[in-house]
KEKE-3310 file (N, C-alpha, C; in steps of 0.2 Angstrom, whole numbers, plus 5000, padded with zeros to 4 digits):
npx = (5004:5003:5011:5003:4991:4988:4987:4976:4966:4967:4962:4949:4944:4945:4936:4924:4922:4921:4909:4901:4901:4896:4883:4879:4878:4868:4857:4840:4832:4824:4831:4826:4826:4827:4834:4846:4858:4859:4862:4874:4882:4882:4890:4902:4905:4908:4919:4928:4929:4936:4948:4952:4953:4961:4977:4987:4992:4990:4979:4970:4969:4962:4950:4945:4943:4934:4924:4921:4914:4902:4894:4884:4873:4870:4868:4857:4846:4844:4840:4850:4850:4855:4869:4876:4879:4886:4898:4904:4910:4917:4926:4929:4931:4941:4951:4955:4959:4970:4978:4981:4987:4999:5007:5008:5018:5019:5018:5014:5004:4995:4992:4986:4975:4968:4965:4956:4946:4941:4935:4922:4911:4898:4892:4901:4910:4921:4931:4938:4949:4958:4960:4968:4979:4993:4998:5002:5007:5021:5029:5031:5021:5009:5011:5008:4995:4989:4992:4984:4971:4970:4970:4958:4950:4952:4947:4934:4918:4907:4903:4901:4906:4919:4924:4924:4935:4946:4945:4951:4964:4967:4967:4977:4988:4988:4992:5005:5011:5012:5009:5008:5002:4990:4985:4983:4975:4964:4960:4956:4945:4936:4938:4948:4948:4947:4934:4931:4931:4939:4951:4955:4956:4967:4977:4978:4984:4996:5002:5003:5013:5024:5025:5023:5023:5017:5004:4999:4998:4988:4977:4976:4970:4957:4942:4942:4932:4924:4915:4913:4919:4927:4932:4940:4949:4956:4962:4971:4979:4984:4992:5001:5007:5013:5023:5031:5035:5029:5023:5015:5005:4999:4994:4984:4975:4971:4965:4954:4947:4943:4935:4925:4918:4916:4925:4932:4943:4947:4951:4961:4970:4973:4979:4990:4998:5000:5004:4999:4988:4971:4959:4950:4948:4941:4930:4923:4921:4911:4901:4898:4891:4876:4867:4861:4871:4872:4883:4893:4888:4890:4904:4908:4904:4912:4924:4922:4917:4907:4899:4899:4893:4880:4876:4876:4866:4855:4853:4849:4838:4825:4828:4831:4827:4818:4818:4830:4835:4846:4857:4852:4848:4859:4865:4856:4856:4869:4869:4860:4866:4876:4870:4864:4850:4842:4846:4846:4832:4827:4832:4826:4813:4812:4814:4802:4792:4794:4790:4777:4772:4774:4765:4766:4761:4770:4781:4777:4780:4793:4791:4783:4792:4802:4794:4792:4805:4806:4798:4805:4817:4812:4810:4823:4827:4831:4830:4821:4824:4822:4814:4800:4792:4791:4778:4770:4774:4769:4755:4753:4756:4745:4734:4737:4739:4730:4721:4728:4726:4732:4746:4745:4740:4751:4760:4754:4755)
npy = (4994:5011:5027:5037:5031:5027:5040:5045:5036:5039:5052:5049:5042:5052:5062:5055:5053:5067:5070:5062:5069:5081:5077:5074:5086:5092:5085:5084:5077:5074:5068:5058:5056:5042:5038:5043:5035:5027:5036:5040:5029:5028:5040:5036:5026:5033:5040:5029:5025:5035:5033:5020:5022:5033:5038:5048:5060:5074:5075:5067:5075:5086:5081:5076:5088:5094:5085:5090:5102:5098:5099:5109:5106:5093:5093:5103:5096:5085:5076:5075:5071:5061:5062:5054:5057:5069:5064:5057:5068:5074:5064:5052:5058:5067:5059:5053:5064:5068:5057:5057:5070:5069:5064:5073:5083:5097:5108:5122:5124:5115:5121:5133:5126:5121:5134:5139:5130:5131:5143:5145:5138:5133:5123:5119:5107:5107:5112:5102:5099:5110:5107:5096:5099:5100:5088:5086:5098:5109:5119:5133:5134:5132:5144:5153:5150:5154:5168:5172:5169:5177:5189:5189:5189:5202:5209:5207:5212:5208:5199:5185:5178:5183:5177:5164:5164:5167:5155:5146:5151:5149:5135:5131:5137:5130:5118:5121:5122:5135:5143:5157:5163:5156:5160:5174:5174:5168:5177:5187:5182:5181:5191:5201:5196:5181:5169:5155:5144:5149:5151:5138:5132:5140:5136:5123:5122:5129:5119:5108:5113:5112:5122:5122:5131:5143:5137:5133:5146:5151:5143:5146:5158:5156:5158:5153:5140:5139:5129:5125:5116:5108:5095:5094:5104:5098:5087:5093:5100:5089:5083:5094:5095:5083:5083:5093:5087:5088:5079:5080:5091:5085:5073:5079:5085:5073:5066:5075:5075:5062:5061:5069:5062:5047:5033:5017:5019:5032:5031:5022:5029:5039:5032:5027:5038:5042:5031:5022:5012:5015:5011:5006:5017:5026:5018:5019:5032:5034:5025:5033:5044:5052:5054:5046:5041:5037:5035:5033:5021:5013:5014:5006:4994:4992:4991:4979:4978:4970:4968:4980:4988:4982:4985:4999:5002:4996:5002:5015:5013:5019:5030:5026:5029:5024:5031:5033:5023:5020:5019:5011:4998:4991:4989:4981:4970:4966:4962:4952:4943:4939:4932:4939:4941:4950:4963:4965:4964:4975:4985:4981:4983:4997:5001:4995:5002:5015:5013:5010:5021:5031:5027:5023:5015:5009:5005:4995:4981:4980:4982:4971:4961:4964:4961:4948:4944:4948:4939:4927:4930:4931:4919:4915:4922:4922:4930:4944:4954:4971:4974:4975:4959:4950:4945:4955:4966:4964:4963:4977:4983:4978:4984:4998:4999:4991:4994:4995:4987:4984:4982:4971:4961:4959:4954:4942:4934)
npz = (5000:4995:5001:4997:4996:5009:5015:5008:5013:5027:5026:5022:5033:5042:5037:5038:5052:5056:5049:5057:5069:5065:5062:5075:5080:5073:5076:5082:5091:5106:5121:5133:5151:5155:5143:5143:5147:5136:5126:5131:5129:5115:5113:5119:5110:5099:5102:5104:5092:5086:5092:5088:5074:5071:5070:5069:5081:5081:5073:5080:5092:5087:5082:5094:5101:5093:5096:5109:5105:5102:5113:5117:5108:5112:5126:5126:5122:5130:5144:5157:5170:5178:5175:5166:5153:5154:5161:5151:5143:5153:5157:5149:5136:5139:5144:5132:5124:5131:5130:5116:5116:5123:5114:5104:5095:5093:5104:5106:5096:5102:5114:5109:5103:5115:5121:5111:5111:5124:5124:5123:5135:5140:5147:5156:5154:5146:5154:5159:5150:5153:5166:5166:5159:5163:5161:5148:5143:5142:5155:5150:5140:5148:5156:5146:5143:5155:5154:5143:5148:5159:5153:5146:5157:5162:5152:5153:5156:5164:5179:5181:5169:5170:5182:5178:5169:5178:5186:5177:5177:5191:5191:5183:5189:5201:5195:5191:5203:5208:5221:5226:5215:5214:5226:5224:5213:5218:5228:5219:5214:5224:5233:5244:5257:5260:5265:5276:5267:5257:5264:5267:5254:5249:5258:5256:5243:5246:5254:5245:5238:5246:5256:5271:5282:5278:5273:5286:5292:5285:5288:5301:5301:5301:5311:5329:5334:5323:5313:5300:5286:5294:5295:5283:5286:5297:5291:5283:5293:5300:5290:5289:5302:5302:5292:5298:5309:5321:5333:5344:5342:5331:5336:5344:5335:5328:5339:5341:5329:5328:5340:5336:5327:5329:5323:5317:5308:5311:5324:5324:5317:5326:5337:5331:5330:5343:5349:5358:5368:5368:5368:5379:5387:5378:5375:5387:5388:5378:5384:5395:5391:5390:5380:5365:5352:5336:5328:5337:5342:5331:5330:5342:5337:5326:5332:5338:5350:5357:5369:5376:5366:5365:5379:5378:5368:5373:5386:5381:5374:5372:5365:5352:5336:5322:5310:5306:5298:5290:5298:5308:5303:5298:5310:5317:5309:5311:5325:5324:5317:5325:5335:5345:5351:5359:5358:5344:5342:5348:5340:5327:5331:5333:5319:5314:5321:5316:5303:5304:5310:5301:5291:5277:5264:5255:5261:5269:5266:5270:5284:5288:5285:5295:5307:5306:5308:5321:5327:5325:5332:5345:5350:5354:5364:5380:5392:5395:5403:5408:5397:5387:5384:5368:5365:5372:5366:5353:5355:5359:5347:5339:5345:5343:5329:5323:5313:5301:5289:5277:5280:5290:5282:5273:5282:5286:5275)
capx = (5000:5008:5010:4997:4985:4987:4985:4969:4962:4966:4958:4942:4942:4944:4930:4918:4922:4919:4902:4897:4901:4891:4877:4877:4877:4862:4851:4835:4828:4825:4833:4823:4831:4829:4837:4853:4863:4860:4866:4881:4885:4884:4895:4908:4907:4911:4926:4932:4930:4941:4954:4953:4955:4965:4984:4990:4990:4987:4972:4966:4967:4957:4944:4942:4941:4928:4919:4918:4910:4895:4891:4878:4868:4869:4864:4851:4841:4845:4839:4856:4850:4859:4876:4879:4882:4892:4904:4908:4914:4922:4931:4931:4934:4947:4956:4957:4963:4977:4982:4984:4991:5005:5011:5008:5025:5018:5015:5012:4998:4991:4990:4981:4969:4965:4962:4951:4940:4938:4932:4914:4910:4892:4890:4907:4913:4927:4936:4942:4955:4962:4962:4973:4984:5000:5000:5004:5010:5027:5028:5030:5014:5005:5011:5005:4988:4988:4992:4978:4965:4971:4968:4951:4947:4953:4943:4927:4914:4902:4907:4901:4912:4926:4926:4926:4942:4950:4945:4956:4970:4968:4968:4984:4993:4989:4996:5012:5013:5013:5004:5007:4998:4984:4982:4982:4969:4958:4958:4953:4938:4931:4939:4954:4947:4943:4931:4934:4933:4945:4957:4956:4959:4974:4981:4979:4989:5003:5004:5005:5019:5029:5026:5019:5022:5011:4998:4997:4996:4981:4972:4975:4966:4950:4941:4941:4925:4921:4913:4913:4924:4931:4936:4945:4955:4959:4966:4977:4983:4987:4998:5006:5011:5017:5029:5035:5037:5026:5018:5010:4999:4996:4990:4978:4970:4968:4960:4948:4944:4940:4929:4919:4914:4920:4926:4938:4949:4949:4954:4968:4975:4975:4984:4996:5002:5002:5008:4996:4981:4967:4952:4946:4946:4936:4923:4920:4918:4905:4896:4896:4888:4869:4863:4862:4875:4872:4890:4896:4886:4894:4911:4909:4903:4918:4929:4920:4916:4900:4896:4898:4888:4874:4874:4875:4860:4849:4851:4846:4833:4820:4831:4831:4823:4819:4819:4838:4836:4853:4861:4849:4847:4866:4867:4851:4858:4875:4868:4856:4871:4880:4866:4862:4843:4838:4848:4843:4825:4826:4833:4821:4807:4813:4813:4795:4788:4794:4786:4770:4770:4773:4760:4767:4760:4775:4786:4774:4783:4799:4789:4781:4798:4805:4790:4793:4811:4805:4795:4810:4822:4809:4811:4829:4828:4830:4829:4819:4826:4817:4811:4794:4793:4788:4770:4767:4775:4764:4748:4752:4756:4739:4730:4739:4740:4726:4717:4732:4725:4737:4752:4744:4739:4758:4763:4751:4756)
capy = (5000:5017:5032:5041:5028:5028:5047:5045:5032:5042:5057:5047:5041:5059:5065:5051:5055:5074:5069:5059:5074:5086:5074:5074:5093:5093:5081:5088:5072:5075:5062:5058:5054:5035:5036:5046:5030:5024:5041:5040:5023:5030:5045:5033:5022:5037:5041:5023:5025:5039:5030:5015:5023:5039:5037:5055:5063:5080:5074:5065:5080:5090:5077:5076:5095:5095:5082:5094:5107:5096:5099:5113:5103:5087:5095:5106:5091:5079:5076:5072:5072:5056:5063:5049:5060:5073:5060:5056:5073:5076:5059:5048:5062:5070:5054:5052:5070:5068:5051:5060:5076:5068:5062:5078:5087:5104:5110:5128:5122:5112:5126:5137:5122:5121:5140:5140:5125:5133:5150:5144:5132:5135:5118:5117:5101:5108:5114:5096:5100:5114:5104:5091:5102:5099:5081:5086:5104:5111:5125:5139:5134:5133:5151:5156:5150:5159:5175:5172:5169:5183:5195:5188:5191:5209:5213:5204:5217:5204:5196:5178:5176:5185:5172:5158:5164:5166:5148:5143:5153:5145:5128:5131:5139:5124:5112:5123:5123:5142:5145:5164:5165:5154:5165:5180:5173:5166:5184:5191:5179:5181:5197:5201:5192:5175:5166:5149:5139:5152:5149:5131:5131:5142:5132:5116:5123:5130:5113:5104:5116:5111:5127:5120:5136:5147:5134:5133:5152:5152:5139:5150:5164:5154:5160:5148:5138:5139:5122:5124:5112:5106:5089:5096:5108:5094:5083:5098:5101:5082:5083:5099:5093:5077:5086:5097:5082:5090:5074:5082:5094:5080:5069:5083:5085:5067:5065:5080:5073:5056:5062:5073:5057:5041:5027:5013:5022:5038:5029:5019:5035:5043:5028:5026:5044:5043:5024:5020:5009:5020:5009:5005:5024:5028:5014:5021:5039:5033:5023:5038:5049:5051:5054:5041:5043:5031:5034:5030:5014:5010:5013:5001:4988:4992:4989:4973:4979:4968:4969:4987:4990:4980:4989:5006:5002:4994:5008:5020:5010:5024:5035:5024:5032:5020:5035:5033:5016:5019:5017:5005:4992:4987:4987:4976:4964:4963:4959:4946:4938:4938:4928:4943:4943:4955:4970:4965:4965:4982:4989:4980:4986:5004:5001:4994:5007:5020:5012:5010:5028:5035:5024:5023:5008:5006:5002:4990:4975:4980:4981:4964:4957:4965:4958:4941:4943:4948:4932:4922:4932:4931:4912:4913:4927:4919:4934:4950:4959:4976:4976:4971:4953:4950:4945:4961:4971:4963:4965:4984:4984:4977:4989:5004:4999:4986:4995:4995:4980:4983:4980:4965:4956:4957:4950:4936:4930)
capz = (5000:4994:5006:4995:4997:5016:5016:5006:5017:5033:5025:5022:5040:5046:5035:5041:5059:5056:5047:5062:5074:5062:5063:5082:5082:5069:5079:5086:5095:5113:5125:5140:5157:5154:5137:5143:5147:5129:5122:5134:5126:5108:5113:5120:5104:5094:5105:5103:5084:5084:5095:5084:5067:5070:5072:5070:5087:5080:5070:5086:5097:5084:5082:5101:5102:5089:5100:5114:5103:5102:5120:5117:5105:5116:5132:5125:5120:5134:5152:5160:5178:5181:5174:5162:5147:5157:5162:5144:5141:5158:5159:5143:5130:5142:5144:5125:5122:5135:5126:5109:5117:5126:5108:5100:5096:5092:5110:5105:5093:5106:5119:5106:5103:5121:5122:5107:5113:5130:5124:5125:5139:5143:5151:5161:5153:5143:5159:5160:5146:5156:5172:5165:5155:5165:5159:5141:5141:5147:5159:5146:5137:5153:5157:5140:5144:5160:5152:5139:5153:5163:5148:5145:5163:5163:5147:5153:5160:5168:5184:5181:5164:5173:5187:5174:5166:5183:5188:5173:5180:5197:5190:5180:5194:5205:5192:5191:5210:5209:5226:5226:5209:5216:5231:5221:5209:5223:5231:5214:5212:5230:5237:5248:5264:5259:5270:5278:5261:5253:5268:5266:5247:5248:5263:5253:5238:5249:5257:5240:5235:5250:5260:5277:5287:5275:5274:5293:5293:5282:5292:5308:5300:5302:5318:5333:5335:5316:5311:5292:5283:5300:5293:5278:5289:5301:5287:5281:5299:5301:5285:5290:5308:5301:5289:5303:5314:5328:5335:5350:5339:5326:5340:5347:5329:5327:5344:5340:5323:5330:5344:5333:5324:5331:5318:5318:5305:5315:5331:5322:5315:5332:5341:5327:5331:5350:5350:5365:5368:5371:5367:5385:5389:5373:5376:5393:5387:5375:5388:5400:5388:5391:5374:5360:5346:5332:5325:5343:5342:5325:5332:5346:5333:5322:5336:5340:5357:5357:5375:5377:5361:5368:5384:5376:5365:5378:5390:5377:5369:5371:5361:5346:5331:5316:5304:5304:5296:5287:5303:5313:5299:5298:5317:5318:5305:5314:5331:5323:5314:5331:5339:5351:5349:5362:5355:5337:5343:5350:5333:5322:5334:5331:5312:5312:5324:5312:5297:5305:5312:5295:5288:5270:5262:5250:5266:5274:5265:5275:5291:5289:5286:5302:5312:5305:5311:5328:5329:5326:5337:5352:5352:5356:5370:5387:5397:5392:5408:5409:5391:5386:5380:5362:5365:5374:5360:5347:5357:5358:5340:5336:5348:5340:5322:5320:5307:5295:5286:5272:5284:5292:5276:5271:5288:5287:5269)
cpx = (5005:5006:5004:4991:4983:4984:4978:4964:4961:4962:4950:4940:4940:4937:4923:4917:4919:4911:4898:4896:4896:4884:4874:4875:4870:4856:4847:4831:4830:4827:4831:4828:4832:4833:4845:4858:4864:4864:4873:4885:4887:4890:4902:4910:4910:4918:4930:4933:4936:4948:4956:4956:4960:4972:4988:4988:4987:4980:4967:4964:4962:4951:4941:4940:4935:4922:4916:4914:4903:4891:4884:4872:4866:4865:4858:4845:4841:4844:4844:4856:4854:4867:4879:4883:4887:4898:4908:4912:4919:4928:4934:4934:4941:4953:4959:4961:4970:4981:4985:4989:4998:5010:5012:5015:5024:5014:5011:5005:4993:4988:4985:4974:4965:4961:4956:4945:4937:4935:4925:4914:4904:4890:4896:4910:4920:4933:4941:4949:4960:4965:4967:4979:4992:5002:5003:5007:5016:5025:5027:5024:5009:5005:5008:4998:4986:4987:4986:4971:4965:4968:4961:4947:4947:4948:4935:4923:4909:4906:4907:4906:4919:4929:4928:4933:4947:4950:4950:4963:4972:4970:4975:4989:4994:4993:5003:5015:5015:5008:5003:5002:4991:4981:4979:4975:4963:4955:4954:4946:4933:4933:4945:4954:4943:4940:4934:4936:4939:4952:4960:4959:4966:4979:4983:4984:4996:5006:5007:5011:5025:5030:5021:5018:5016:5005:4995:4994:4989:4976:4971:4971:4958:4948:4940:4934:4921:4921:4914:4919:4929:4935:4941:4951:4959:4964:4972:4982:4987:4993:5003:5010:5015:5023:5033:5037:5034:5020:5013:5004:4996:4991:4983:4973:4967:4963:4953:4944:4940:4934:4924:4915:4918:4920:4932:4944:4952:4953:4961:4973:4978:4980:4990:5001:5005:5005:5005:4990:4976:4959:4947:4943:4940:4929:4920:4917:4912:4899:4893:4891:4880:4865:4865:4866:4875:4879:4894:4895:4890:4901:4912:4908:4909:4923:4928:4920:4908:4896:4894:4893:4881:4872:4872:4868:4854:4848:4848:4841:4827:4822:4831:4826:4823:4819:4826:4839:4843:4858:4859:4849:4854:4867:4862:4854:4864:4873:4864:4861:4875:4876:4865:4855:4840:4840:4845:4836:4823:4827:4828:4814:4807:4811:4805:4791:4788:4790:4779:4767:4769:4768:4760:4766:4766:4781:4783:4777:4789:4797:4787:4787:4802:4801:4791:4800:4811:4802:4800:4815:4819:4810:4818:4831:4826:4828:4827:4822:4820:4813:4805:4795:4789:4781:4767:4768:4770:4757:4748:4752:4748:4734:4731:4738:4735:4722:4721:4732:4730:4744:4751:4743:4746:4761:4761:4752:4761)
cpy = (5006:5022:5036:5038:5028:5035:5047:5042:5036:5048:5055:5045:5047:5062:5061:5053:5062:5074:5067:5065:5079:5083:5075:5081:5095:5090:5085:5083:5073:5068:5062:5055:5046:5033:5039:5041:5028:5029:5041:5034:5025:5035:5041:5028:5026:5039:5035:5022:5029:5036:5024:5016:5029:5038:5043:5058:5070:5080:5072:5070:5085:5087:5077:5083:5096:5091:5086:5100:5105:5096:5103:5109:5097:5089:5099:5102:5085:5081:5072:5072:5067:5057:5058:5052:5065:5070:5058:5061:5075:5071:5055:5052:5065:5065:5053:5057:5069:5062:5054:5066:5075:5066:5067:5082:5094:5107:5117:5128:5120:5117:5131:5133:5122:5128:5141:5136:5127:5140:5150:5137:5133:5129:5115:5110:5102:5110:5108:5096:5104:5111:5098:5093:5101:5092:5081:5093:5106:5118:5132:5139:5135:5141:5155:5156:5154:5166:5176:5173:5175:5189:5195:5190:5199:5212:5211:5209:5214:5200:5188:5175:5177:5179:5166:5158:5164:5159:5144:5144:5149:5138:5127:5133:5133:5119:5114:5123:5130:5144:5152:5166:5162:5158:5171:5180:5172:5173:5188:5189:5181:5187:5196:5197:5186:5172:5159:5144:5142:5150:5142:5129:5134:5138:5126:5117:5124:5123:5108:5107:5115:5117:5126:5126:5141:5144:5134:5141:5154:5149:5143:5156:5163:5155:5153:5146:5138:5131:5120:5121:5110:5100:5090:5100:5103:5089:5087:5099:5094:5082:5088:5097:5087:5079:5089:5093:5084:5085:5076:5086:5089:5076:5073:5084:5079:5065:5069:5077:5066:5057:5066:5068:5051:5036:5023:5016:5028:5036:5026:5024:5038:5039:5027:5032:5044:5036:5022:5016:5012:5017:5009:5012:5027:5025:5017:5028:5038:5030:5028:5043:5048:5050:5049:5044:5037:5030:5031:5023:5010:5009:5007:4994:4987:4989:4982:4972:4977:4969:4976:4990:4988:4984:4996:5007:5001:4999:5014:5018:5015:5029:5033:5026:5028:5024:5035:5026:5015:5017:5011:4999:4988:4985:4981:4969:4961:4959:4952:4941:4935:4934:4932:4946:4948:4962:4970:4966:4972:4986:4987:4983:4994:5005:5000:4999:5013:5019:5013:5017:5032:5033:5025:5016:5005:5003:4996:4983:4974:4978:4974:4960:4958:4961:4951:4939:4943:4942:4927:4923:4930:4924:4910:4918:4923:4923:4941:4956:4964:4978:4972:4965:4954:4950:4951:4966:4970:4965:4973:4986:4984:4982:4996:5005:4994:4987:4996:4989:4979:4980:4972:4959:4954:4953:4943:4931:4924)
cpz = (5000:5000:5004:4997:5004:5018:5014:5011:5024:5032:5025:5029:5043:5044:5037:5048:5060:5054:5053:5068:5072:5063:5070:5084:5079:5072:5083:5091:5102:5117:5132:5145:5156:5148:5138:5144:5140:5125:5125:5130:5119:5108:5114:5114:5099:5096:5103:5096:5083:5087:5091:5077:5066:5074:5074:5076:5086:5077:5076:5090:5094:5084:5089:5103:5099:5093:5105:5112:5102:5108:5120:5114:5109:5122:5132:5124:5124:5141:5155:5167:5181:5180:5169:5156:5149:5158:5156:5142:5146:5159:5152:5138:5133:5142:5137:5122:5125:5131:5120:5111:5119:5120:5103:5101:5096:5098:5110:5101:5097:5112:5116:5105:5109:5122:5118:5109:5119:5130:5125:5129:5143:5148:5156:5160:5150:5148:5160:5156:5150:5163:5172:5160:5156:5163:5152:5139:5145:5150:5155:5142:5142:5155:5152:5141:5149:5158:5148:5143:5157:5159:5147:5151:5164:5158:5148:5158:5165:5173:5183:5175:5167:5178:5183:5171:5172:5186:5184:5176:5186:5196:5187:5185:5199:5202:5191:5197:5211:5215:5227:5221:5211:5221:5228:5217:5213:5226:5225:5212:5218:5235:5241:5254:5262:5265:5272:5272:5257:5257:5267:5259:5246:5252:5259:5247:5240:5251:5251:5237:5240:5255:5266:5281:5284:5275:5281:5294:5290:5286:5299:5307:5301:5310:5322:5334:5328:5314:5304:5290:5289:5298:5288:5281:5294:5297:5284:5287:5301:5296:5287:5296:5307:5297:5293:5309:5321:5330:5340:5346:5334:5330:5343:5341:5328:5332:5343:5334:5325:5335:5341:5329:5324:5325:5320:5314:5308:5321:5329:5320:5321:5336:5337:5328:5338:5353:5357:5364:5372:5371:5373:5387:5384:5374:5382:5392:5383:5380:5393:5397:5388:5385:5369:5354:5341:5329:5331:5343:5337:5327:5337:5342:5329:5326:5339:5348:5358:5363:5377:5372:5363:5374:5382:5372:5369:5383:5387:5372:5367:5366:5354:5341:5324:5310:5302:5302:5293:5292:5307:5309:5299:5305:5319:5315:5308:5320:5330:5321:5320:5336:5346:5350:5352:5359:5348:5337:5344:5343:5328:5325:5332:5324:5311:5315:5319:5306:5298:5307:5306:5290:5280:5268:5258:5255:5270:5272:5269:5282:5292:5289:5293:5307:5312:5309:5318:5331:5330:5331:5344:5354:5355:5362:5376:5392:5394:5397:5409:5402:5390:5381:5373:5361:5367:5369:5355:5349:5357:5351:5337:5339:5344:5333:5319:5314:5301:5292:5281:5275:5286:5287:5273:5276:5288:5281:5271)
residu = (MET:THR:ILE:THR:HIS:LEU:LYS:ASN:LYS:GLN:MET:THR:VAL:GLU:ARG:ASP:LEU:LYS:SER:ARG:LEU:SER:ALA:LEU:LYS:ARG:SER:LYS:ARG:PHE:ILE:ARG:TRP:GLY:GLU:SER:ALA:GLY:LEU:ALA:ARG:GLU:LEU:ARG:GLU:LEU:LEU:GLN:LYS:ILE:GLU:ASP:LEU:VAL:VAL:ASP:PRO:GLN:VAL:GLY:CYS:LYS:LEU:VAL:ALA:ASP:PHE:TYR:THR:THR:ASP:ARG:SER:VAL:PHE:ASP:ARG:CYS:ASP:ASP:SER:SER:GLY:HIS:VAL:GLY:ASP:VAL:TYR:ARG:TYR:ASP:ALA:CYS:GLU:LEU:PHE:VAL:SER:TYR:ALA:LYS:ARG:CYS:ALA:ASP:LYS:SER:TRP:LEU:ALA:LYS:LEU:ILE:LEU:LYS:THR:THR:LEU:LYS:ASP:ASP:TYR:GLY:VAL:ARG:ASP:ALA:LEU:VAL:ASN:SER:ALA:VAL:GLU:PHE:LEU:PRO:PRO:GLU:GLN:LEU:ARG:TRP:LEU:ILE:ASN:GLN:TYR:GLN:GLN:LEU:ALA:GLU:GLU:GLU:PRO:GLU:GLU:PHE:PRO:ARG:ARG:HIS:TRP:LEU:TYR:GLN:VAL:LYS:SER:LEU:ALA:ARG:GLN:LEU:LYS:ASP:ALA:PRO:LEU:PHE:GLU:GLN:THR:ARG:ARG:ALA:VAL:TRP:GLY:ASP:GLU:PRO:GLY:THR:ALA:GLY:CYS:VAL:ASP:ILE:ALA:ARG:VAL:TYR:LEU:GLU:CYS:GLY:ASP:GLU:GLN:THR:ALA:LEU:ALA:TRP:LEU:GLU:ARG:ILE:PRO:ALA:GLY:GLU:SER:PHE:GLN:GLN:GLN:GLU:ARG:ASP:GLU:LEU:LEU:LEU:ALA:ILE:TYR:ASP:ARG:GLN:GLY:ASP:LYS:GLN:ARG:GLN:ALA:GLU:VAL:ALA:ARG:ARG:SER:PHE:ARG:ARG:GLN:ARG:SER:ARG:SER:GLY:PHE:GLU:ARG:TRP:ILE:ALA:ILE:VAL:GLY:ASP:GLU:LEU:LEU:ASP:GLN:GLU:VAL:GLN:ILE:VAL:LEU:ASP:ALA:PRO:LEU:LEU:SER:LEU:THR:ASP:ALA:ALA:PHE:LEU:VAL:GLU:MET:GLU:GLN:TRP:ASP:ALA:ALA:GLU:CYS:TYR:LEU:GLN:VAL:ARG:ALA:GLU:GLN:LEU:ASP:GLY:ASP:HIS:TYR:GLN:PHE:LEU:LEU:PRO:LEU:ALA:GLU:THR:PHE:GLU:SER:LEU:ALA:ARG:PRO:LEU:THR:ALA:SER:LEU:LEU:TYR:ARG:ALA:LEU:LEU:ASP:SER:ILE:LEU:HIS:ARG:ALA:ARG:THR:THR:THR:TYR:GLY:HIS:GLY:ALA:ARG:TYR:LEU:ARG:LYS:LEU:ASP:LEU:LEU:ALA:LYS:THR:VAL:SER:ASP:TRP:ASP:ASP:ILE:GLU:PRO:HIS:THR:VAL:TYR:VAL:GLU:GLN:LEU:GLN:GLN:LYS:HIS:GLY:ARG:LYS:THR:SER:PHE:TRP:SER:ARG:TYR:GLU:ARG)
# end
């Protein structure tokens, strides 16, 4: 096969792909929510076609950039509430572009293509190309892009589009590890006195750039007692103190973070810093607290403190609220699997009481299943202690909810 023939074949392939992209732009058919996953598959197939047929990296970059320009036509006629279609543009298309761009020799041309493609980004999906620019552009081209976006921001009279250009500058500054430029741009977007979120953002970038002291100074600007983004701030503080070798402050932050929301991972991180066994102490703190915390209960279970967890839940049985089924159901299933029927019964009762109280017939099937579980669990409870026996509980259910025939009919099946 001659070189001319190969070139003609490649040109034919390119024309066919461009034709398909043009057809995508011309289409007027509305895509309902249930059809969006199918459209996403079609878009991925088109990208796969480009990858399979196009060898030249410059041609590949241009075709993927053209793919991005179909966004208005696609999103204007598509209910993408599920995000399937948006993900194709943000991830699949970007991944393919990066693959071609890494092999593209003309980086100046590539930077201009990025700029041209992102000049219009009404749906926020073309930002993906800027956010990954460091993977395929050298610093001088990234700086060139920064200058272009800064100029666009200066010339933009309206606030929202101006912020859009500055967001691009922020992204590129972070990729270049230019923390002062990121700080300057962040201030230009939101004002000279950033709030909590701004301080966290700026501190994170300084930390990424290896300037722990400046990162810490930004976090210390946040007023004491501020709860917003507390977890994010603690994660940054842990990293800062770790790099500075300040074990004492690192341990204080780890303890505070753990006690704010107890979990096995948080506990293990804390004891890894202090090098001490603190489990008995923490279990006692949980047991001494008068109010029920489902995250504390989950922590006791995570740490396999079964007796303590049972005691904790049984003492606070009246505080159990079945509306928090996302916490109670896993706990109930855990104690059921451990053959601890009394505690499992308390949790299933709370779930059933919530269902009957809300009186939503769509959930009665779950309620009937819980009651059948309670019947079985009751057979293995040897001592009800101060808790109402199962027979008494069922009698009270019948008295209070006896008219809910839809529920009882499901239970008796």
